[in-house]
C-alpha positions in Angstrom: 126.2 96.5 93.0 127.7 97.1 89.6 131.1 97.7 91.1 131.4 94.1 92.2 129.9 92.4 89.2 132.3 93.8 86.6 135.4 91.5 86.1 136.9 93.5 83.2 138.9 95.8 85.4 137.8 98.9 83.5 135.8 101.8 84.9 133.0 103.1 82.8 131.1 106.4 83.5 128.1 104.5 84.9 130.2 102.9 87.6 131.9 106.1 88.4 128.6 108.0 88.6 127.1 105.4 90.9 130.2 105.5 93.2 130.3 109.3 93.3 126.5 109.5 93.9 126.8 107.0 96.8 129.6 108.9 98.5 127.8 112.2 98.1 124.5 110.8 99.6 126.5 109.2 102.4 128.1 112.6 103.3 124.8 114.4 103.0 123.2 111.8 105.3 125.9 112.2 108.0 125.8 116.0 107.8 122.0 115.9 108.2 122.3 113.7 111.3 125.1 115.9 112.6 122.9 119.0 112.4 119.6 117.5 113.6 120.5 115.1 116.4 122.1 117.6 118.9 119.1 119.9 118.6 116.7 116.9 119.2 118.8 115.8 122.2 118.7 119.2 123.8 115.0 119.3 123.3 114.7 115.8 124.9 116.8 116.9 127.8 114.5 119.9 128.4 111.5 117.6 128.1 113.0 115.3 130.7 113.9 118.1 133.1 110.4 119.4 133.0 109.1 116.2 134.4 107.2 114.9 131.4 106.1 111.3 131.6 108.5 109.0 129.7 110.7 112.0 129.2 113.8 109.9 130.0 113.3 108.0 126.7 114.0 111.2 124.8 117.1 112.3 126.8 120.4 112.6 124.9 121.4 109.2 126.1 117.9 107.7 126.0 116.7 104.7 124.0 115.2 106.8 121.2 118.6 108.2 120.1 120.2 104.8 120.5 117.6 103.4 118.1 118.2 106.3 115.7 122.0 105.7 115.6 121.6 102.0 115.2 119.2 102.6 112.3 121.8 104.9 110.7 124.5 102.2 111.0 122.2 99.5 109.6 121.2 101.7 106.7 124.8 102.5 105.7 125.9 98.9 106.0 123.0 97.6 104.0 123.5 100.2 101.3 127.1 99.2 100.7 126.5 95.4 100.8 126.6 93.5 97.5 123.1 93.7 96.0 122.3 96.9 97.8 120.8 95.1 100.8 117.8 93.8 98.7 118.2 90.3 100.0 120.1 88.9 97.1 
């Protein structure tokens, strides 16, 4: 990440643009999850109550939503690690 490589102490427009873009994308990602996940959980609860096979996996507390939330956390942490999570 450019922010950690610069030792000059100055801020140039490229660094500021990268930081602002990163924050905006993070907010948009969380807003997207906040809108979509409750609807999907309600649909999963309805699926489970109708007696569908493996419907319990899609409940609001089912493993599918736990995996989705864990993936979100991993994505955010990797994005803000030095090197952008590209294995450097």
